[in-house]
Biopython code that builds the backbone (N, CA, C, O; Angstrom):
import numpy as np
from Bio.PDB.StructureBuilder import StructureBuilder

atoms = [
    (1, "MET", "N", (0.816, -1.194, 0.000)),
    (1, "MET", "CA", (0.000, 0.000, 0.000)),
    (1, "MET", "C", (0.862, 1.262, 0.000)),
    (1, "MET", "O", (0.521, 2.243, -0.660)),
    (2, "ALA", "N", (1.951, 1.244, 0.719)),
    (2, "ALA", "CA", (2.817, 2.423, 0.749)),
    (2, "ALA", "C", (3.383, 2.716, -0.631)),
    (2, "ALA", "O", (3.485, 3.877, -1.028)),
    (3, "THR", "N", (3.749, 1.679, -1.358)),
    (3, "THR", "CA", (4.305, 1.877, -2.695)),
    (3, "THR", "C", (3.276, 2.502, -3.623)),
    (3, "THR", "O", (3.610, 3.391, -4.407)),
    (4, "SER", "N", (2.046, 2.055, -3.548)),
    (4, "SER", "CA", (1.025, 2.611, -4.432)),
    (4, "SER", "C", (0.792, 4.086, -4.134)),
    (4, "SER", "O", (0.529, 4.860, -5.054)),
    (5, "SER", "N", (0.881, 4.490, -2.883)),
    (5, "SER", "CA", (0.690, 5.901, -2.569)),
    (5, "SER", "C", (1.876, 6.733, -3.038)),
    (5, "SER", "O", (1.708, 7.904, -3.379)),
    (6, "ILE", "N", (3.076, 6.146, -3.061)),
    (6, "ILE", "CA", (4.250, 6.867, -3.552)),
    (6, "ILE", "C", (4.122, 7.099, -5.053)),
    (6, "ILE", "O", (4.377, 8.204, -5.532)),
    (7, "PHE", "N", (3.737, 6.084, -5.789)),
    (7, "PHE", "CA", (3.672, 6.183, -7.241)),
    (7, "PHE", "C", (2.404, 6.883, -7.734)),
    (7, "PHE", "O", (2.300, 7.207, -8.917)),
    (8, "HIS", "N", (1.473, 7.110, -6.872)),
    (8, "HIS", "CA", (0.204, 7.708, -7.277)),
    (8, "HIS", "C", (0.395, 9.094, -7.890)),
    (8, "HIS", "O", (-0.256, 9.417, -8.883)),
    (9, "ASN", "N", (1.272, 9.917, -7.318)),
    (9, "ASN", "CA", (1.430, 11.292, -7.769)),
    (9, "ASN", "C", (2.666, 11.517, -8.634)),
    (9, "ASN", "O", (3.026, 12.666, -8.893)),
    (10, "VAL", "N", (3.320, 10.460, -9.082)),
    (10, "VAL", "CA", (4.532, 10.604, -9.881)),
    (10, "VAL", "C", (4.163, 10.621, -11.359)),
    (10, "VAL", "O", (3.531, 9.697, -11.868)),
    (11, "VAL", "N", (4.575, 11.698, -12.040)),
    (11, "VAL", "CA", (4.368, 11.812, -13.482)),
    (11, "VAL", "C", (5.726, 12.125, -14.096)),
    (11, "VAL", "O", (6.314, 13.171, -13.824)),
    (12, "ILE", "N", (6.221, 11.202, -14.932)),
    (12, "ILE", "CA", (7.518, 11.382, -15.578)),
    (12, "ILE", "C", (7.307, 11.268, -17.079)),
    (12, "ILE", "O", (6.851, 10.240, -17.580)),
    (13, "ASN", "N", (7.643, 12.336, -17.790)),
    (13, "ASN", "CA", (7.459, 12.363, -19.239)),
    (13, "ASN", "C", (8.759, 12.193, -20.008)),
    (13, "ASN", "O", (8.731, 11.900, -21.203)),
    (14, "ASP", "N", (9.885, 12.368, -19.356)),
    (14, "ASP", "CA", (11.192, 12.302, -20.007)),
    (14, "ASP", "C", (11.815, 10.926, -19.762)),
    (14, "ASP", "O", (11.930, 10.511, -18.609)),
    (15, "PRO", "N", (12.223, 10.203, -20.823)),
    (15, "PRO", "CA", (12.811, 8.872, -20.638)),
    (15, "PRO", "C", (14.069, 8.877, -19.768)),
    (15, "PRO", "O", (14.305, 7.928, -19.021)),
    (16, "LYS", "N", (14.875, 9.934, -19.856)),
    (16, "LYS", "CA", (16.086, 10.000, -19.027)),
    (16, "LYS", "C", (15.725, 10.129, -17.546)),
    (16, "LYS", "O", (16.353, 9.509, -16.687)),
    (17, "LYS", "N", (14.710, 10.938, -17.264)),
    (17, "LYS", "CA", (14.273, 11.097, -15.878)),
    (17, "LYS", "C", (13.642, 9.807, -15.362)),
    (17, "LYS", "O", (13.798, 9.458, -14.191)),
    (18, "ALA", "N", (12.934, 9.108, -16.232)),
    (18, "ALA", "CA", (12.342, 7.829, -15.838)),
    (18, "ALA", "C", (13.431, 6.825, -15.493)),
    (18, "ALA", "O", (13.322, 6.104, -14.502)),
    (19, "GLU", "N", (14.482, 6.774, -16.309)),
    (19, "GLU", "CA", (15.599, 5.862, -16.048)),
    (19, "GLU", "C", (16.299, 6.219, -14.742)),
    (19, "GLU", "O", (16.671, 5.332, -13.973)),
    (20, "ALA", "N", (16.479, 7.519, -14.489)),
    (20, "ALA", "CA", (17.120, 7.957, -13.242)),
    (20, "ALA", "C", (16.262, 7.583, -12.037)),
    (20, "ALA", "O", (16.785, 7.177, -10.999)),
    (21, "PHE", "N", (14.951, 7.721, -12.176)),
    (21, "PHE", "CA", (14.040, 7.373, -11.088)),
    (21, "PHE", "C", (14.096, 5.873, -10.800)),
    (21, "PHE", "O", (14.146, 5.461, -9.641)),
    (22, "ILE", "N", (14.087, 5.071, -11.843)),
    (22, "ILE", "CA", (14.153, 3.616, -11.675)),
    (22, "ILE", "C", (15.486, 3.214, -11.055)),
    (22, "ILE", "O", (15.533, 2.336, -10.193)),
    (23, "SER", "N", (16.559, 3.850, -11.487)),
    (23, "SER", "CA", (17.879, 3.550, -10.912)),
    (23, "SER", "C", (17.916, 3.884, -9.424)),
    (23, "SER", "O", (18.490, 3.140, -8.629)),
    (24, "ALA", "N", (17.306, 4.998, -9.054)),
    (24, "ALA", "CA", (17.269, 5.386, -7.640)),
    (24, "ALA", "C", (16.463, 4.388, -6.817)),
    (24, "ALA", "O", (16.852, 4.048, -5.699)),
    (25, "ILE", "N", (15.350, 3.920, -7.359)),
    (25, "ILE", "CA", (14.532, 2.916, -6.657)),
    (25, "ILE", "C", (15.324, 1.624, -6.494)),
    (25, "ILE", "O", (15.334, 1.028, -5.417)),
    (26, "GLU", "N", (15.989, 1.191, -7.565)),
    (26, "GLU", "CA", (16.776, -0.047, -7.491)),
    (26, "GLU", "C", (17.927, 0.083, -6.501)),
    (26, "GLU", "O", (18.236, -0.870, -5.787)),
    (27, "ALA", "N", (18.560, 1.244, -6.449)),
    (27, "ALA", "CA", (19.656, 1.459, -5.498)),
    (27, "ALA", "C", (19.141, 1.418, -4.067)),
    (27, "ALA", "O", (19.816, 0.896, -3.180)),
    (28, "SER", "N", (17.955, 1.962, -3.836)),
    (28, "SER", "CA", (17.408, 1.948, -2.477)),
    (28, "SER", "C", (17.004, 0.538, -2.060)),
    (28, "SER", "O", (17.055, 0.201, -0.877)),
    (29, "ILE", "N", (16.607, -0.280, -3.018)),
    (29, "ILE", "CA", (16.274, -1.670, -2.705)),
    (29, "ILE", "C", (17.539, -2.451, -2.382)),
    (29, "ILE", "O", (17.540, -3.298, -1.489)),
    (30, "ALA", "N", (18.615, -2.166, -3.107)),
    (30, "ALA", "CA", (19.875, -2.880, -2.892)),
    (30, "ALA", "C", (20.476, -2.555, -1.530)),
    (30, "ALA", "O", (21.074, -3.428, -0.901)),
    (31, "ASP", "N", (20.330, -1.325, -1.066)),
    (31, "ASP", "CA", (20.889, -0.916, 0.222)),
    (31, "ASP", "C", (19.826, -0.116, 0.975)),
    (31, "ASP", "O", (19.893, 1.112, 1.015)),
    (32, "PRO", "N", (18.845, -0.803, 1.574)),
    (32, "PRO", "CA", (17.714, -0.094, 2.159)),
    (32, "PRO", "C", (18.028, 0.654, 3.453)),
    (32, "PRO", "O", (17.297, 1.570, 3.829)),
    (33, "TYR", "N", (19.090, 0.278, 4.125)),
    (33, "TYR", "CA", (19.384, 0.895, 5.415)),
    (33, "TYR", "C", (20.720, 1.615, 5.361)),
    (33, "TYR", "O", (21.739, 1.032, 4.991)),
    (34, "LYS", "N", (20.704, 2.855, 5.723)),
    (34, "LYS", "CA", (21.949, 3.614, 5.811)),
    (34, "LYS", "C", (22.327, 3.673, 7.282)),
    (34, "LYS", "O", (21.521, 4.028, 8.142)),
    (35, "THR", "N", (23.552, 3.322, 7.538)),
    (35, "THR", "CA", (24.009, 3.368, 8.918)),
    (35, "THR", "C", (24.765, 4.662, 9.143)),
    (35, "THR", "O", (25.661, 5.018, 8.378)),
    (36, "GLY", "N", (24.396, 5.349, 10.189)),
    (36, "GLY", "CA", (25.089, 6.575, 10.540)),
    (36, "GLY", "C", (26.288, 6.270, 11.414)),
    (36, "GLY", "O", (26.364, 5.222, 12.055)),
    (37, "ASP", "N", (27.198, 7.183, 11.426)),
    (37, "ASP", "CA", (28.346, 7.010, 12.297)),
    (37, "ASP", "C", (27.894, 7.207, 13.739)),
    (37, "ASP", "O", (27.231, 8.189, 14.073)),
    (38, "LYS", "N", (28.260, 6.273, 14.563)),
    (38, "LYS", "CA", (27.906, 6.381, 15.971)),
    (38, "LYS", "C", (28.856, 7.362, 16.646)),
    (38, "LYS", "O", (30.060, 7.344, 16.389)),
    (39, "PRO", "N", (28.321, 8.208, 17.501)),
    (39, "PRO", "CA", (29.213, 9.119, 18.212)),
    (39, "PRO", "C", (30.115, 8.342, 19.166)),
    (39, "PRO", "O", (29.695, 7.361, 19.780)),
    (40, "LYS", "N", (31.334, 8.788, 19.273)),
    (40, "LYS", "CA", (32.263, 8.115, 20.168)),
    (40, "LYS", "C", (31.947, 8.538, 21.597)),
    (40, "LYS", "O", (31.849, 9.726, 21.906)),
    (41, "THR", "N", (31.795, 7.560, 22.441)),
    (41, "THR", "CA", (31.475, 7.832, 23.836)),
    (41, "THR", "C", (32.514, 7.188, 24.731)),
    (41, "THR", "O", (33.196, 6.235, 24.353)),
    (42, "LYS", "N", (32.610, 7.731, 25.907)),
    (42, "LYS", "CA", (33.529, 7.192, 26.892)),
    (42, "LYS", "C", (32.791, 7.117, 28.214)),
    (42, "LYS", "O", (32.089, 8.053, 28.598)),
    (43, "VAL", "N", (32.948, 6.014, 28.899)),
    (43, "VAL", "CA", (32.356, 5.859, 30.221)),
    (43, "VAL", "C", (33.390, 6.331, 31.233)),
    (43, "VAL", "O", (34.472, 5.757, 31.360)),
    (44, "GLU", "N", (33.033, 7.383, 31.942)),
    (44, "GLU", "CA", (33.953, 7.940, 32.934)),
    (44, "GLU", "C", (33.705, 7.259, 34.276)),
    (44, "GLU", "O", (32.573, 7.202, 34.757)),
    (45, "THR", "N", (34.767, 6.749, 34.866)),
    (45, "THR", "CA", (34.636, 6.044, 36.149)),
    (45, "THR", "C", (35.366, 6.745, 37.286)),
    (45, "THR", "O", (35.204, 6.377, 38.449)),
    (46, "ASP", "N", (36.163, 7.747, 36.960)),
    (46, "ASP", "CA", (36.909, 8.466, 37.997)),
    (46, "ASP", "C", (35.960, 9.412, 38.737)),
    (46, "ASP", "O", (35.407, 10.324, 38.122)),
    (47, "PRO", "N", (35.761, 9.213, 40.042)),
    (47, "PRO", "CA", (34.820, 10.054, 40.798)),
    (47, "PRO", "C", (35.172, 11.542, 40.749)),
    (47, "PRO", "O", (34.274, 12.383, 40.717)),
    (48, "ASN", "N", (36.449, 11.874, 40.744)),
    (48, "ASN", "CA", (36.839, 13.286, 40.696)),
    (48, "ASN", "C", (36.445, 13.926, 39.369)),
    (48, "ASN", "O", (35.976, 15.064, 39.340)),
    (49, "LYS", "N", (36.634, 13.202, 38.283)),
    (49, "LYS", "CA", (36.258, 13.732, 36.969)),
    (49, "LYS", "C", (34.739, 13.847, 36.845)),
    (49, "LYS", "O", (34.226, 14.810, 36.275)),
    (50, "ILE", "N", (34.035, 12.868, 37.378)),
    (50, "ILE", "CA", (32.569, 12.907, 37.345)),
    (50, "ILE", "C", (32.068, 14.116, 38.122)),
    (50, "ILE", "O", (31.171, 14.826, 37.667)),
    (51, "SER", "N", (32.645, 14.348, 39.288)),
    (51, "SER", "CA", (32.267, 15.499, 40.102)),
    (51, "SER", "C", (32.546, 16.801, 39.360)),
    (51, "SER", "O", (31.743, 17.733, 39.403)),
    (52, "HIS", "N", (33.672, 16.859, 38.689)),
    (52, "HIS", "CA", (34.025, 18.055, 37.918)),
    (52, "HIS", "C", (33.020, 18.289, 36.787)),
    (52, "HIS", "O", (32.605, 19.423, 36.553)),
    (53, "ILE", "N", (32.637, 17.244, 36.102)),
    (53, "ILE", "CA", (31.658, 17.363, 35.013)),
    (53, "ILE", "C", (30.319, 17.854, 35.548)),
    (53, "ILE", "O", (29.684, 18.718, 34.944)),
    (54, "ILE", "N", (29.894, 17.309, 36.669)),
    (54, "ILE", "CA", (28.619, 17.728, 37.267)),
    (54, "ILE", "C", (28.683, 19.194, 37.680)),
    (54, "ILE", "O", (27.721, 19.938, 37.484)),
    (55, "ASP", "N", (29.808, 19.612, 38.249)),
    (55, "ASP", "CA", (29.974, 21.021, 38.618)),
    (55, "ASP", "C", (29.890, 21.925, 37.393)),
    (55, "ASP", "O", (29.293, 23.000, 37.450)),
    (56, "MET", "N", (30.490, 21.488, 36.284)),
    (56, "MET", "CA", (30.415, 22.276, 35.048)),
    (56, "MET", "C", (28.971, 22.387, 34.570)),
    (56, "MET", "O", (28.547, 23.458, 34.135)),
    (57, "TRP", "N", (28.209, 21.292, 34.644)),
    (57, "TRP", "CA", (26.805, 21.322, 34.240)),
    (57, "TRP", "C", (26.017, 22.297, 35.105)),
    (57, "TRP", "O", (25.185, 23.055, 34.606)),
    (58, "LYS", "N", (26.287, 22.270, 36.404)),
    (58, "LYS", "CA", (25.567, 23.165, 37.316)),
    (58, "LYS", "C", (25.884, 24.623, 37.003)),
    (58, "LYS", "O", (24.995, 25.473, 37.050)),
    (59, "LYS", "N", (27.144, 24.919, 36.683)),
    (59, "LYS", "CA", (27.520, 26.290, 36.340)),
    (59, "LYS", "C", (26.822, 26.730, 35.058)),
    (59, "LYS", "O", (26.362, 27.868, 34.965)),
    (60, "GLU", "N", (26.741, 25.849, 34.078)),
    (60, "GLU", "CA", (26.055, 26.187, 32.826)),
    (60, "GLU", "C", (24.565, 26.401, 33.059)),
    (60, "GLU", "O", (23.959, 27.282, 32.450)),
    (61, "ALA", "N", (23.977, 25.598, 33.937)),
    (61, "ALA", "CA", (22.545, 25.717, 34.215)),
    (61, "ALA", "C", (22.244, 27.025, 34.939)),
    (61, "ALA", "O", (21.148, 27.569, 34.810)),
    (62, "ALA", "N", (23.206, 27.527, 35.695)),
    (62, "ALA", "CA", (22.998, 28.758, 36.451)),
    (62, "ALA", "C", (23.061, 29.997, 35.556)),
    (62, "ALA", "O", (22.611, 31.070, 35.958)),
    (63, "LEU", "N", (23.609, 29.862, 34.359)),
    (63, "LEU", "CA", (23.738, 31.030, 33.472)),
    (63, "LEU", "C", (22.439, 31.478, 32.925)),
    (63, "LEU", "O", (22.390, 32.446, 32.166)),
]
sb = StructureBuilder()
sb.init_structure("model")
sb.init_model(0)
sb.init_chain("A")
sb.init_seg("    ")
for serial, (resi, resn, name, xyz) in enumerate(atoms, 1):
    if name == "N":
        sb.init_residue(resn, " ", resi, " ")
    sb.init_atom(name, np.array(xyz, "f"), 0.0, 1.0, " ", f" {name:<3s}", serial, name[0])
structure = sb.get_structure()
């Protein structure tokens, strides 16, 4: 049903544009999921550093 609603309003009169549209559809079928880069994270375990980070957050919140 989703596909029929997508194609319902598509009108292509130029053969080159039709070929480009079909190529784009085929490419999306070949690789349907794009993976984003995951942000690099670090788990902080040092209590002094954690306390410092919390203090910085509190100072920013007070502004």
